[in-house]
PDB file of the backbone (N, CA, C, O) and the ligand in Angstrom, with CONECT records:
HET     ZN  A 101       1
ATOM      1  N   MET A   1     -12.378  19.810 111.597  1.00  0.00           N
ATOM      2  CA  MET A   1     -13.272  20.148 110.619  1.00  0.00           C
ATOM      3  C   MET A   1     -12.631  21.399 109.665  1.00  0.00           C
ATOM      4  O   MET A   1     -12.279  22.429 110.240  1.00  0.00           O
ATOM      5  N   VAL A   2     -12.514  21.303 108.457  1.00  0.00           N
ATOM      6  CA  VAL A   2     -11.937  22.262 107.491  1.00  0.00           C
ATOM      7  C   VAL A   2     -13.103  23.205 107.129  1.00  0.00           C
ATOM      8  O   VAL A   2     -14.183  22.819 106.682  1.00  0.00           O
ATOM      9  N   THR A   3     -12.778  24.428 107.363  1.00  0.00           N
ATOM     10  CA  THR A   3     -13.839  25.531 106.779  1.00  0.00           C
ATOM     11  C   THR A   3     -13.014  26.476 105.997  1.00  0.00           C
ATOM     12  O   THR A   3     -11.828  26.737 106.197  1.00  0.00           O
ATOM     13  N   GLY A   4     -13.894  27.021 104.960  1.00  0.00           N
ATOM     14  CA  GLY A   4     -13.271  28.100 104.254  1.00  0.00           C
ATOM     15  C   GLY A   4     -12.361  27.872 103.118  1.00  0.00           C
ATOM     16  O   GLY A   4     -11.727  28.702 102.466  1.00  0.00           O
ATOM     17  N   VAL A   5     -12.432  26.268 102.977  1.00  0.00           N
ATOM     18  CA  VAL A   5     -11.465  25.826 101.778  1.00  0.00           C
ATOM     19  C   VAL A   5     -12.642  25.247 100.686  1.00  0.00           C
ATOM     20  O   VAL A   5     -13.541  24.478 101.024  1.00  0.00           O
ATOM     21  N   ARG A   6     -12.482  25.684  99.555  1.00  0.00           N
ATOM     22  CA  ARG A   6     -13.336  25.180  98.409  1.00  0.00           C
ATOM     23  C   ARG A   6     -12.404  24.615  97.221  1.00  0.00           C
ATOM     24  O   ARG A   6     -11.517  25.284  96.692  1.00  0.00           O
ATOM     25  N   VAL A   7     -12.680  23.491  96.930  1.00  0.00           N
ATOM     26  CA  VAL A   7     -11.927  23.048  95.717  1.00  0.00           C
ATOM     27  C   VAL A   7     -12.734  23.336  94.637  1.00  0.00           C
ATOM     28  O   VAL A   7     -13.864  22.872  94.479  1.00  0.00           O
ATOM     29  N   LEU A   8     -12.117  24.164  93.823  1.00  0.00           N
ATOM     30  CA  LEU A   8     -12.669  24.704  92.505  1.00  0.00           C
ATOM     31  C   LEU A   8     -12.765  23.729  91.470  1.00  0.00           C
ATOM     32  O   LEU A   8     -13.802  23.655  90.810  1.00  0.00           O
ATOM     33  N   LYS A   9     -11.766  22.947  91.248  1.00  0.00           N
ATOM     34  CA  LYS A   9     -11.865  21.992  90.084  1.00  0.00           C
ATOM     35  C   LYS A   9     -11.270  20.835  90.719  1.00  0.00           C
ATOM     36  O   LYS A   9     -10.393  20.822  91.583  1.00  0.00           O
ATOM     37  N   ARG A  10     -11.958  19.721  90.090  1.00  0.00           N
ATOM     38  CA  ARG A  10     -11.540  18.564  90.459  1.00  0.00           C
ATOM     39  C   ARG A  10     -10.514  17.859  89.493  1.00  0.00           C
ATOM     40  O   ARG A  10     -10.828  16.894  88.795  1.00  0.00           O
ATOM     41  N   VAL A  11      -9.339  18.392  89.513  1.00  0.00           N
ATOM     42  CA  VAL A  11      -8.174  18.004  88.594  1.00  0.00           C
ATOM     43  C   VAL A  11      -7.350  16.857  89.405  1.00  0.00           C
ATOM     44  O   VAL A  11      -6.847  17.055  90.511  1.00  0.00           O
ATOM     45  N   PRO A  12      -7.294  15.731  88.749  1.00  0.00           N
ATOM     46  CA  PRO A  12      -6.499  14.722  89.525  1.00  0.00           C
ATOM     47  C   PRO A  12      -4.871  15.071  89.494  1.00  0.00           C
ATOM     48  O   PRO A  12      -4.268  15.105  88.421  1.00  0.00           O
ATOM     49  N   ILE A  13      -4.345  15.277  90.510  1.00  0.00           N
ATOM     50  CA  ILE A  13      -2.939  15.489  90.578  1.00  0.00           C
ATOM     51  C   ILE A  13      -2.272  14.395  90.995  1.00  0.00           C
ATOM     52  O   ILE A  13      -2.625  13.722  91.963  1.00  0.00           O
ATOM     53  N   ARG A  14      -0.975  14.093  90.072  1.00  0.00           N
ATOM     54  CA  ARG A  14      -0.026  13.075  90.590  1.00  0.00           C
ATOM     55  C   ARG A  14       1.404  13.475  90.740  1.00  0.00           C
ATOM     56  O   ARG A  14       1.727  14.458  90.073  1.00  0.00           O
ATOM     57  N   THR A  15       2.118  13.048  91.307  1.00  0.00           N
ATOM     58  CA  THR A  15       3.450  13.403  91.270  1.00  0.00           C
ATOM     59  C   THR A  15       4.586  12.455  90.503  1.00  0.00           C
ATOM     60  O   THR A  15       4.575  11.224  90.478  1.00  0.00           O
ATOM     61  N   CYS A  16       5.375  13.160  90.006  1.00  0.00           N
ATOM     62  CA  CYS A  16       6.455  12.572  89.118  1.00  0.00           C
ATOM     63  C   CYS A  16       7.549  11.763  90.096  1.00  0.00           C
ATOM     64  O   CYS A  16       8.219  12.343  90.950  1.00  0.00           O
ATOM     65  N   ILE A  17       7.612  10.402  89.842  1.00  0.00           N
ATOM     66  CA  ILE A  17       8.265   9.719  90.640  1.00  0.00           C
ATOM     67  C   ILE A  17       9.997  10.087  90.660  1.00  0.00           C
ATOM     68  O   ILE A  17      10.747   9.822  91.599  1.00  0.00           O
ATOM     69  N   ALA A  18      10.381  10.744  89.400  1.00  0.00           N
ATOM     70  CA  ALA A  18      11.668  11.046  89.325  1.00  0.00           C
ATOM     71  C   ALA A  18      11.967  12.561  90.132  1.00  0.00           C
ATOM     72  O   ALA A  18      12.835  12.691  90.995  1.00  0.00           O
ATOM     73  N   CYS A  19      11.135  13.571  89.697  1.00  0.00           N
ATOM     74  CA  CYS A  19      11.561  14.929  90.216  1.00  0.00           C
ATOM     75  C   CYS A  19      10.665  15.246  91.470  1.00  0.00           C
ATOM     76  O   CYS A  19      10.799  16.255  92.162  1.00  0.00           O
ATOM     77  N   ARG A  20       9.940  14.473  91.628  1.00  0.00           N
ATOM     78  CA  ARG A  20       8.661  14.718  92.885  1.00  0.00           C
ATOM     79  C   ARG A  20       8.012  15.903  92.468  1.00  0.00           C
ATOM     80  O   ARG A  20       7.701  16.546  93.471  1.00  0.00           O
ATOM     81  N   GLN A  21       7.680  16.462  91.443  1.00  0.00           N
ATOM     82  CA  GLN A  21       6.874  17.651  91.166  1.00  0.00           C
ATOM     83  C   GLN A  21       5.647  17.172  90.754  1.00  0.00           C
ATOM     84  O   GLN A  21       5.625  16.300  89.886  1.00  0.00           O
ATOM     85  N   ALA A  22       4.451  17.665  91.310  1.00  0.00           N
ATOM     86  CA  ALA A  22       3.152  17.346  91.195  1.00  0.00           C
ATOM     87  C   ALA A  22       2.653  17.951  89.930  1.00  0.00           C
ATOM     88  O   ALA A  22       2.880  19.131  89.662  1.00  0.00           O
ATOM     89  N   GLY A  23       2.037  17.231  89.216  1.00  0.00           N
ATOM     90  CA  GLY A  23       1.260  18.010  88.036  1.00  0.00           C
ATOM     91  C   GLY A  23      -0.059  17.107  87.734  1.00  0.00           C
ATOM     92  O   GLY A  23      -0.371  16.026  88.233  1.00  0.00           O
ATOM     93  N   ASP A  24      -0.768  17.929  86.712  1.00  0.00           N
ATOM     94  CA  ASP A  24      -2.005  17.314  86.042  1.00  0.00           C
ATOM     95  C   ASP A  24      -1.770  15.801  85.801  1.00  0.00           C
ATOM     96  O   ASP A  24      -0.753  15.405  85.231  1.00  0.00           O
ATOM     97  N   LYS A  25      -2.692  15.007  86.229  1.00  0.00           N
ATOM     98  CA  LYS A  25      -2.506  13.668  85.986  1.00  0.00           C
ATOM     99  C   LYS A  25      -2.513  13.405  84.265  1.00  0.00           C
ATOM    100  O   LYS A  25      -1.957  12.472  83.685  1.00  0.00           O
ATOM    101  N   ARG A  26      -3.148  14.289  83.771  1.00  0.00           N
ATOM    102  CA  ARG A  26      -3.258  14.015  82.119  1.00  0.00           C
ATOM    103  C   ARG A  26      -1.915  14.499  81.434  1.00  0.00           C
ATOM    104  O   ARG A  26      -1.566  14.095  80.325  1.00  0.00           O
ATOM    105  N   ALA A  27      -1.212  15.377  82.176  1.00  0.00           N
ATOM    106  CA  ALA A  27       0.007  15.794  81.545  1.00  0.00           C
ATOM    107  C   ALA A  27       1.242  14.762  81.855  1.00  0.00           C
ATOM    108  O   ALA A  27       2.277  14.791  81.190  1.00  0.00           O
ATOM    109  N   LEU A  28       1.052  13.971  82.792  1.00  0.00           N
ATOM    110  CA  LEU A  28       2.172  13.132  83.117  1.00  0.00           C
ATOM    111  C   LEU A  28       1.865  11.736  82.243  1.00  0.00           C
ATOM    112  O   LEU A  28       0.773  11.420  81.772  1.00  0.00           O
ATOM    113  N   VAL A  29       3.144  10.971  82.149  1.00  0.00           N
ATOM    114  CA  VAL A  29       3.145   9.688  81.383  1.00  0.00           C
ATOM    115  C   VAL A  29       3.022   8.525  82.466  1.00  0.00           C
ATOM    116  O   VAL A  29       3.900   8.371  83.315  1.00  0.00           O
ATOM    117  N   ARG A  30       1.983   7.778  82.404  1.00  0.00           N
ATOM    118  CA  ARG A  30       1.674   6.686  83.471  1.00  0.00           C
ATOM    119  C   ARG A  30       2.272   5.487  82.866  1.00  0.00           C
ATOM    120  O   ARG A  30       2.299   5.193  81.671  1.00  0.00           O
ATOM    121  N   PHE A  31       2.763   4.815  83.905  1.00  0.00           N
ATOM    122  CA  PHE A  31       3.425   3.393  83.703  1.00  0.00           C
ATOM    123  C   PHE A  31       2.725   2.559  84.742  1.00  0.00           C
ATOM    124  O   PHE A  31       2.592   2.958  85.899  1.00  0.00           O
ATOM    125  N   VAL A  32       2.137   1.025  84.181  1.00  0.00           N
ATOM    126  CA  VAL A  32       1.389   0.460  84.959  1.00  0.00           C
ATOM    127  C   VAL A  32       2.109  -0.864  85.086  1.00  0.00           C
ATOM    128  O   VAL A  32       2.666  -1.272  84.068  1.00  0.00           O
ATOM    129  N   ARG A  33       2.179  -1.574  86.155  1.00  0.00           N
ATOM    130  CA  ARG A  33       2.538  -2.873  86.415  1.00  0.00           C
ATOM    131  C   ARG A  33       1.407  -3.715  86.113  1.00  0.00           C
ATOM    132  O   ARG A  33       0.324  -3.637  86.693  1.00  0.00           O
ATOM    133  N   MET A  34       1.693  -4.530  85.178  1.00  0.00           N
ATOM    134  CA  MET A  34       0.382  -5.458  84.833  1.00  0.00           C
ATOM    135  C   MET A  34       0.428  -6.675  85.773  1.00  0.00           C
ATOM    136  O   MET A  34       1.409  -6.811  86.505  1.00  0.00           O
ATOM    137  N   ALA A  35      -0.582  -7.572  85.796  1.00  0.00           N
ATOM    138  CA  ALA A  35      -0.764  -8.490  86.555  1.00  0.00           C
ATOM    139  C   ALA A  35       0.318  -9.636  86.274  1.00  0.00           C
ATOM    140  O   ALA A  35       0.761 -10.306  87.207  1.00  0.00           O
ATOM    141  N   GLU A  36       0.657  -9.801  85.174  1.00  0.00           N
ATOM    142  CA  GLU A  36       1.744 -10.828  84.903  1.00  0.00           C
ATOM    143  C   GLU A  36       3.193 -10.291  85.243  1.00  0.00           C
ATOM    144  O   GLU A  36       4.237 -10.871  84.943  1.00  0.00           O
ATOM    145  N   GLY A  37       3.109  -9.333  85.781  1.00  0.00           N
ATOM    146  CA  GLY A  37       4.592  -8.902  86.446  1.00  0.00           C
ATOM    147  C   GLY A  37       5.430  -7.903  85.311  1.00  0.00           C
ATOM    148  O   GLY A  37       6.602  -7.601  85.533  1.00  0.00           O
ATOM    149  N   THR A  38       4.802  -7.481  84.226  1.00  0.00           N
ATOM    150  CA  THR A  38       5.422  -6.774  83.429  1.00  0.00           C
ATOM    151  C   THR A  38       4.964  -5.140  83.557  1.00  0.00           C
ATOM    152  O   THR A  38       3.939  -4.800  84.148  1.00  0.00           O
ATOM    153  N   VAL A  39       5.753  -4.337  83.004  1.00  0.00           N
ATOM    154  CA  VAL A  39       5.583  -2.870  83.056  1.00  0.00           C
ATOM    155  C   VAL A  39       5.110  -2.174  81.827  1.00  0.00           C
ATOM    156  O   VAL A  39       5.998  -2.217  80.974  1.00  0.00           O
ATOM    157  N   VAL A  40       4.270  -1.682  81.503  1.00  0.00           N
ATOM    158  CA  VAL A  40       3.817  -1.118  80.242  1.00  0.00           C
ATOM    159  C   VAL A  40       3.507   0.536  80.422  1.00  0.00           C
ATOM    160  O   VAL A  40       3.338   1.126  81.489  1.00  0.00           O
ATOM    161  N   LEU A  41       3.490   1.005  79.297  1.00  0.00           N
ATOM    162  CA  LEU A  41       3.353   2.461  79.300  1.00  0.00           C
ATOM    163  C   LEU A  41       1.766   2.680  79.078  1.00  0.00           C
ATOM    164  O   LEU A  41       1.171   2.075  78.185  1.00  0.00           O
ATOM    165  N   ASP A  42       1.082   3.643  80.006  1.00  0.00           N
ATOM    166  CA  ASP A  42      -0.245   3.388  79.621  1.00  0.00           C
ATOM    167  C   ASP A  42      -0.926   5.047  79.208  1.00  0.00           C
ATOM    168  O   ASP A  42      -1.284   5.930  79.986  1.00  0.00           O
ATOM    169  N   PRO A  43      -0.928   5.036  77.822  1.00  0.00           N
ATOM    170  CA  PRO A  43      -1.171   6.295  77.320  1.00  0.00           C
ATOM    171  C   PRO A  43      -2.799   6.810  77.651  1.00  0.00           C
ATOM    172  O   PRO A  43      -3.129   7.996  77.664  1.00  0.00           O
ATOM    173  N   THR A  44      -3.620   5.794  77.883  1.00  0.00           N
ATOM    174  CA  THR A  44      -5.014   6.146  78.217  1.00  0.00           C
ATOM    175  C   THR A  44      -5.299   6.445  79.812  1.00  0.00           C
ATOM    176  O   THR A  44      -6.333   6.997  80.187  1.00  0.00           O
ATOM    177  N   GLY A  45      -4.306   6.036  80.661  1.00  0.00           N
ATOM    178  CA  GLY A  45      -4.474   6.336  82.018  1.00  0.00           C
ATOM    179  C   GLY A  45      -5.486   5.584  82.743  1.00  0.00           C
ATOM    180  O   GLY A  45      -5.907   5.910  83.853  1.00  0.00           O
ATOM    181  N   LYS A  46      -5.959   4.302  81.906  1.00  0.00           N
ATOM    182  CA  LYS A  46      -7.158   3.581  82.564  1.00  0.00           C
ATOM    183  C   LYS A  46      -6.629   2.243  82.715  1.00  0.00           C
ATOM    184  O   LYS A  46      -7.302   1.443  83.365  1.00  0.00           O
ATOM    185  N   LYS A  47      -5.651   1.918  82.272  1.00  0.00           N
ATOM    186  CA  LYS A  47      -5.356   0.402  82.746  1.00  0.00           C
ATOM    187  C   LYS A  47      -5.267   0.268  84.204  1.00  0.00           C
ATOM    188  O   LYS A  47      -4.778   1.102  84.966  1.00  0.00           O
ATOM    189  N   ALA A  48      -5.849  -0.999  84.559  1.00  0.00           N
ATOM    190  CA  ALA A  48      -5.886  -1.289  86.003  1.00  0.00           C
ATOM    191  C   ALA A  48      -4.533  -1.807  86.356  1.00  0.00           C
ATOM    192  O   ALA A  48      -3.895  -2.487  85.553  1.00  0.00           O
ATOM    193  N   GLY A  49      -4.080  -1.498  87.547  1.00  0.00           N
ATOM    194  CA  GLY A  49      -2.941  -1.929  88.189  1.00  0.00           C
ATOM    195  C   GLY A  49      -1.992  -0.783  88.838  1.00  0.00           C
ATOM    196  O   GLY A  49      -2.168   0.425  88.678  1.00  0.00           O
ATOM    197  N   ARG A  50      -0.994  -1.356  89.569  1.00  0.00           N
ATOM    198  CA  ARG A  50      -0.378  -0.156  90.250  1.00  0.00           C
ATOM    199  C   ARG A  50       0.378   0.760  89.318  1.00  0.00           C
ATOM    200  O   ARG A  50       1.182   0.297  88.508  1.00  0.00           O
ATOM    201  N   GLY A  51       0.097   2.237  89.433  1.00  0.00           N
ATOM    202  CA  GLY A  51       0.675   2.923  88.528  1.00  0.00           C
ATOM    203  C   GLY A  51       1.701   3.830  89.017  1.00  0.00           C
ATOM    204  O   GLY A  51       1.750   4.058  90.226  1.00  0.00           O
ATOM    205  N   ALA A  52       2.588   4.415  88.157  1.00  0.00           N
ATOM    206  CA  ALA A  52       3.486   5.388  88.736  1.00  0.00           C
ATOM    207  C   ALA A  52       3.639   6.584  87.335  1.00  0.00           C
ATOM    208  O   ALA A  52       3.421   6.320  86.153  1.00  0.00           O
ATOM    209  N   TYR A  53       3.969   7.593  87.769  1.00  0.00           N
ATOM    210  CA  TYR A  53       3.628   8.882  86.963  1.00  0.00           C
ATOM    211  C   TYR A  53       5.051   9.438  86.667  1.00  0.00           C
ATOM    212  O   TYR A  53       5.918   9.257  87.523  1.00  0.00           O
ATOM    213  N   VAL A  54       5.310  10.000  85.693  1.00  0.00           N
ATOM    214  CA  VAL A  54       6.626  10.570  85.196  1.00  0.00           C
ATOM    215  C   VAL A  54       6.412  11.725  84.135  1.00  0.00           C
ATOM    216  O   VAL A  54       5.673  11.548  83.167  1.00  0.00           O
ATOM    217  N   CYS A  55       7.096  12.935  84.356  1.00  0.00           N
ATOM    218  CA  CYS A  55       6.913  14.136  83.619  1.00  0.00           C
ATOM    219  C   CYS A  55       7.233  13.430  82.189  1.00  0.00           C
ATOM    220  O   CYS A  55       7.890  12.411  81.977  1.00  0.00           O
ATOM    221  N   PRO A  56       6.527  14.338  81.223  1.00  0.00           N
ATOM    222  CA  PRO A  56       6.784  14.034  79.778  1.00  0.00           C
ATOM    223  C   PRO A  56       8.212  14.555  79.422  1.00  0.00           C
ATOM    224  O   PRO A  56       8.382  15.336  78.486  1.00  0.00           O
ATOM    225  N   ASP A  57       9.179  14.119  80.163  1.00  0.00           N
ATOM    226  CA  ASP A  57      10.772  14.717  79.842  1.00  0.00           C
ATOM    227  C   ASP A  57      11.632  13.568  79.947  1.00  0.00           C
ATOM    228  O   ASP A  57      11.646  12.821  80.925  1.00  0.00           O
ATOM    229  N   PRO A  58      12.427  13.427  78.811  1.00  0.00           N
ATOM    230  CA  PRO A  58      13.673  12.158  78.899  1.00  0.00           C
ATOM    231  C   PRO A  58      14.141  12.250  80.031  1.00  0.00           C
ATOM    232  O   PRO A  58      14.136  11.219  80.703  1.00  0.00           O
ATOM    233  N   GLY A  59      14.635  13.352  80.562  1.00  0.00           N
ATOM    234  CA  GLY A  59      15.522  13.447  81.864  1.00  0.00           C
ATOM    235  C   GLY A  59      14.940  12.674  82.940  1.00  0.00           C
ATOM    236  O   GLY A  59      15.620  11.891  83.603  1.00  0.00           O
ATOM    237  N   CYS A  60      13.506  12.897  83.169  1.00  0.00           N
ATOM    238  CA  CYS A  60      12.873  12.345  84.360  1.00  0.00           C
ATOM    239  C   CYS A  60      12.604  11.004  83.858  1.00  0.00           C
ATOM    240  O   CYS A  60      12.519  10.206  84.791  1.00  0.00           O
ATOM    241  N   LEU A  61      12.440  10.476  82.707  1.00  0.00           N
ATOM    242  CA  LEU A  61      12.542   9.123  82.477  1.00  0.00           C
ATOM    243  C   LEU A  61      13.666   8.346  82.693  1.00  0.00           C
ATOM    244  O   LEU A  61      13.540   7.160  82.999  1.00  0.00           O
ATOM    245  N   SER A  62      14.875   8.929  82.558  1.00  0.00           N
ATOM    246  CA  SER A  62      16.060   8.378  82.658  1.00  0.00           C
ATOM    247  C   SER A  62      16.340   8.204  84.299  1.00  0.00           C
ATOM    248  O   SER A  62      16.901   7.176  84.680  1.00  0.00           O
ATOM    249  N   LYS A  63      15.969   9.153  85.189  1.00  0.00           N
ATOM    250  CA  LYS A  63      15.939   9.168  86.452  1.00  0.00           C
ATOM    251  C   LYS A  63      15.034   8.037  87.012  1.00  0.00           C
ATOM    252  O   LYS A  63      15.446   7.282  87.893  1.00  0.00           O
ATOM    253  N   ALA A  64      13.793   7.940  86.481  1.00  0.00           N
ATOM    254  CA  ALA A  64      12.960   7.194  86.964  1.00  0.00           C
ATOM    255  C   ALA A  64      13.343   5.642  86.641  1.00  0.00           C
ATOM    256  O   ALA A  64      13.075   4.746  87.442  1.00  0.00           O
ATOM    257  N   LEU A  65      13.976   5.411  85.429  1.00  0.00           N
ATOM    258  CA  LEU A  65      14.418   4.056  85.176  1.00  0.00           C
ATOM    259  C   LEU A  65      15.687   3.618  85.893  1.00  0.00           C
ATOM    260  O   LEU A  65      16.112   2.464  85.920  1.00  0.00           O
ATOM    261  N   ALA A  66      16.209   4.626  86.439  1.00  0.00           N
ATOM    262  CA  ALA A  66      17.538   4.335  87.501  1.00  0.00           C
ATOM    263  C   ALA A  66      17.138   3.773  88.671  1.00  0.00           C
ATOM    264  O   ALA A  66      18.005   3.205  89.335  1.00  0.00           O
ATOM    265  N   GLY A  67      15.726   3.809  89.178  1.00  0.00           N
ATOM    266  CA  GLY A  67      15.515   3.252  90.383  1.00  0.00           C
ATOM    267  C   GLY A  67      14.067   3.505  90.945  1.00  0.00           C
ATOM    268  O   GLY A  67      13.397   2.575  91.394  1.00  0.00           O
ATOM    269  N   PRO A  68      13.608   4.812  90.900  1.00  0.00           N
ATOM    270  CA  PRO A  68      12.211   5.124  91.446  1.00  0.00           C
ATOM    271  C   PRO A  68      11.266   4.259  90.831  1.00  0.00           C
ATOM    272  O   PRO A  68      10.377   3.860  91.583  1.00  0.00           O
ATOM    273  N   LEU A  69      11.234   3.838  89.549  1.00  0.00           N
ATOM    274  CA  LEU A  69      10.154   3.338  88.797  1.00  0.00           C
ATOM    275  C   LEU A  69       9.862   1.893  89.413  1.00  0.00           C
ATOM    276  O   LEU A  69       8.725   1.473  89.628  1.00  0.00           O
ATOM    277  N   GLU A  70      11.125   1.139  89.686  1.00  0.00           N
ATOM    278  CA  GLU A  70      11.213  -0.101  90.389  1.00  0.00           C
ATOM    279  C   GLU A  70      10.587   0.065  91.699  1.00  0.00           C
ATOM    280  O   GLU A  70       9.716  -0.691  92.130  1.00  0.00           O
ATOM    281  N   LYS A  71      11.057   1.080  92.317  1.00  0.00           N
ATOM    282  CA  LYS A  71      10.410   1.269  93.879  1.00  0.00           C
ATOM    283  C   LYS A  71       8.990   1.561  93.778  1.00  0.00           C
ATOM    284  O   LYS A  71       8.187   0.970  94.499  1.00  0.00           O
ATOM    285  N   ALA A  72       8.662   2.355  93.007  1.00  0.00           N
ATOM    286  CA  ALA A  72       7.259   2.754  93.024  1.00  0.00           C
ATOM    287  C   ALA A  72       6.236   1.585  92.629  1.00  0.00           C
ATOM    288  O   ALA A  72       5.137   1.476  93.173  1.00  0.00           O
ATOM    289  N   LEU A  73       6.699   0.733  91.643  1.00  0.00           N
ATOM    290  CA  LEU A  73       5.971  -0.442  90.991  1.00  0.00           C
ATOM    291  C   LEU A  73       6.245  -1.717  91.948  1.00  0.00           C
ATOM    292  O   LEU A  73       5.599  -2.739  91.719  1.00  0.00           O
ATOM    293  N   LYS A  74       7.035  -1.701  92.850  1.00  0.00           N
ATOM    294  CA  LYS A  74       7.634  -2.754  93.565  1.00  0.00           C
ATOM    295  C   LYS A  74       7.824  -4.010  92.807  1.00  0.00           C
ATOM    296  O   LYS A  74       7.289  -5.083  93.088  1.00  0.00           O
ATOM    297  N   ILE A  75       8.701  -3.766  91.734  1.00  0.00           N
ATOM    298  CA  ILE A  75       8.976  -4.840  90.731  1.00  0.00           C
ATOM    299  C   ILE A  75      10.444  -4.541  90.291  1.00  0.00           C
ATOM    300  O   ILE A  75      10.918  -3.423  90.493  1.00  0.00           O
ATOM    301  N   SER A  76      11.256  -5.651  89.617  1.00  0.00           N
ATOM    302  CA  SER A  76      12.492  -5.240  89.060  1.00  0.00           C
ATOM    303  C   SER A  76      12.062  -5.248  87.552  1.00  0.00           C
ATOM    304  O   SER A  76      11.250  -6.024  87.048  1.00  0.00           O
ATOM    305  N   VAL A  77      12.755  -4.239  86.920  1.00  0.00           N
ATOM    306  CA  VAL A  77      12.531  -4.188  85.434  1.00  0.00           C
ATOM    307  C   VAL A  77      13.716  -4.513  84.863  1.00  0.00           C
ATOM    308  O   VAL A  77      14.731  -3.991  85.324  1.00  0.00           O
ATOM    309  N   ASP A  78      13.807  -5.383  83.816  1.00  0.00           N
ATOM    310  CA  ASP A  78      14.937  -5.831  83.218  1.00  0.00           C
ATOM    311  C   ASP A  78      15.486  -4.837  82.236  1.00  0.00           C
ATOM    312  O   ASP A  78      14.695  -4.006  81.788  1.00  0.00           O
ATOM    313  N   PRO A  79      16.757  -4.814  81.838  1.00  0.00           N
ATOM    314  CA  PRO A  79      17.115  -3.974  80.659  1.00  0.00           C
ATOM    315  C   PRO A  79      16.218  -3.867  79.405  1.00  0.00           C
ATOM    316  O   PRO A  79      15.951  -2.832  78.794  1.00  0.00           O
ATOM    317  N   GLU A  80      15.856  -4.953  79.168  1.00  0.00           N
ATOM    318  CA  GLU A  80      15.081  -4.959  77.691  1.00  0.00           C
ATOM    319  C   GLU A  80      13.728  -4.233  77.837  1.00  0.00           C
ATOM    320  O   GLU A  80      13.320  -3.487  76.947  1.00  0.00           O
ATOM    321  N   THR A  81      13.032  -4.464  78.984  1.00  0.00           N
ATOM    322  CA  THR A  81      11.785  -3.827  79.276  1.00  0.00           C
ATOM    323  C   THR A  81      12.225  -2.277  79.493  1.00  0.00           C
ATOM    324  O   THR A  81      11.366  -1.460  79.158  1.00  0.00           O
ATOM    325  N   LYS A  82      13.298  -1.821  79.945  1.00  0.00           N
ATOM    326  CA  LYS A  82      13.540  -0.457  80.197  1.00  0.00           C
ATOM    327  C   LYS A  82      13.700   0.190  78.699  1.00  0.00           C
ATOM    328  O   LYS A  82      13.199   1.282  78.429  1.00  0.00           O
ATOM    329  N   GLU A  83      14.386  -0.522  77.824  1.00  0.00           N
ATOM    330  CA  GLU A  83      14.556  -0.130  76.366  1.00  0.00           C
ATOM    331  C   GLU A  83      13.171   0.044  75.880  1.00  0.00           C
ATOM    332  O   GLU A  83      12.893   1.093  75.299  1.00  0.00           O
ATOM    333  N   ARG A  84      12.325  -0.811  76.042  1.00  0.00           N
ATOM    334  CA  ARG A  84      11.156  -0.759  75.475  1.00  0.00           C
ATOM    335  C   ARG A  84      10.330   0.346  75.962  1.00  0.00           C
ATOM    336  O   ARG A  84       9.535   0.897  75.201  1.00  0.00           O
ATOM    337  N   LEU A  85      10.466   0.698  77.160  1.00  0.00           N
ATOM    338  CA  LEU A  85       9.769   1.740  77.812  1.00  0.00           C
ATOM    339  C   LEU A  85      10.210   3.162  77.419  1.00  0.00           C
ATOM    340  O   LEU A  85       9.478   4.151  77.375  1.00  0.00           O
ATOM    341  N   ARG A  86      11.579   3.101  77.130  1.00  0.00           N
ATOM    342  CA  ARG A  86      12.125   4.432  76.833  1.00  0.00           C
ATOM    343  C   ARG A  86      11.585   4.697  75.253  1.00  0.00           C
ATOM    344  O   ARG A  86      11.300   5.847  74.917  1.00  0.00           O
ATOM    345  N   ALA A  87      11.476   3.725  74.428  1.00  0.00           N
ATOM    346  CA  ALA A  87      11.000   3.877  72.909  1.00  0.00           C
ATOM    347  C   ALA A  87       9.515   4.199  73.111  1.00  0.00           C
ATOM    348  O   ALA A  87       9.028   5.076  72.398  1.00  0.00           O
ATOM    349  N   GLU A  88       8.728   3.556  74.040  1.00  0.00           N
ATOM    350  CA  GLU A  88       7.162   3.865  73.835  1.00  0.00           C
ATOM    351  C   GLU A  88       7.146   5.375  74.475  1.00  0.00           C
ATOM    352  O   GLU A  88       6.350   6.217  74.058  1.00  0.00           O
ATOM    353  N   PHE A  89       8.120   5.663  75.555  1.00  0.00           N
ATOM    354  CA  PHE A  89       7.858   6.936  76.273  1.00  0.00           C
ATOM    355  C   PHE A  89       8.263   8.046  75.067  1.00  0.00           C
ATOM    356  O   PHE A  89       7.584   9.045  74.831  1.00  0.00           O
ATOM    357  N   ALA A  90       9.389   7.713  74.413  1.00  0.00           N
ATOM    358  CA  ALA A  90       9.660   8.917  73.397  1.00  0.00           C
ATOM    359  C   ALA A  90       8.536   8.933  72.342  1.00  0.00           C
ATOM    360  O   ALA A  90       8.299  10.044  71.866  1.00  0.00           O
ATOM    361  N   GLU A  91       7.809   7.904  71.898  1.00  0.00           N
ATOM    362  CA  GLU A  91       6.753   7.895  70.922  1.00  0.00           C
ATOM    363  C   GLU A  91       5.481   8.682  71.793  1.00  0.00           C
ATOM    364  O   GLU A  91       4.779   9.515  71.220  1.00  0.00           O
ATOM    365  N   GLN A  92       5.311   8.396  72.947  1.00  0.00           N
ATOM    366  CA  GLN A  92       4.333   8.930  73.547  1.00  0.00           C
ATOM    367  C   GLN A  92       4.326  10.589  73.768  1.00  0.00           C
ATOM    368  O   GLN A  92       3.352  11.328  73.625  1.00  0.00           O
ATOM    369  N   ILE A  93       5.614  10.949  74.138  1.00  0.00           N
ATOM    370  CA  ILE A  93       5.676  12.545  74.208  1.00  0.00           C
ATOM    371  C   ILE A  93       5.730  13.213  72.850  1.00  0.00           C
ATOM    372  O   ILE A  93       5.371  14.371  72.638  1.00  0.00           O
ATOM    373  N   THR A  94       6.209  12.381  71.963  1.00  0.00           N
ATOM    374  CA  THR A  94       6.337  13.438  70.562  1.00  0.00           C
ATOM    375  C   THR A  94       4.941  13.312  69.780  1.00  0.00           C
ATOM    376  O   THR A  94       4.682  14.027  68.812  1.00  0.00           O
ATOM    377  N   SER A  95       4.033  12.303  70.302  1.00  0.00           N
ATOM    378  CA  SER A  95       2.717  12.367  69.740  1.00  0.00           C
ATOM    379  C   SER A  95       1.726  13.368  70.191  1.00  0.00           C
ATOM    380  O   SER A  95       0.706  13.714  69.596  1.00  0.00           O
ATOM    381  N   ASN A  96       2.229  13.831  71.467  1.00  0.00           N
ATOM    382  CA  ASN A  96       1.125  14.770  72.087  1.00  0.00           C
ATOM    383  C   ASN A  96       1.449  16.330  71.546  1.00  0.00           C
ATOM    384  O   ASN A  96       0.726  17.265  71.889  1.00  0.00           O
TER     385      ASN A  96
HETATM  386 ZN    ZN A 101       9.554  14.913  86.570  1.00  0.00          ZN2+
END
C-alpha cells in the first residue's frame, strides 16, 4: 500500500522511442500503426492503434526511423513511408 503519495495533476506521460526521455503526451509527436499495416502521424493523438511517441525534434525522428519506430510498432516501415513520415513530421513541428 502506497501512502503519502499524491498525484497532483493527471498529465499523461509518454516516452520518446529515440532518446527515451519522458515528456507530456501532448508535447510529443505520435505515430500510429493503422490496421492495414501502414504507419501514419497522428496530430490529434486520438487515432486507434499501436502508437509510438517521438520528441518534436528532427534528430529524434531520424533516430526513431533508424530502428526504434519499427520495433515499437512491430512493423517494418519501407523507405517511401519513412520519407512521408519525415515530411509530415516536419510539417507538424513547424505548425506548432
Ligand atoms: Zn526524443
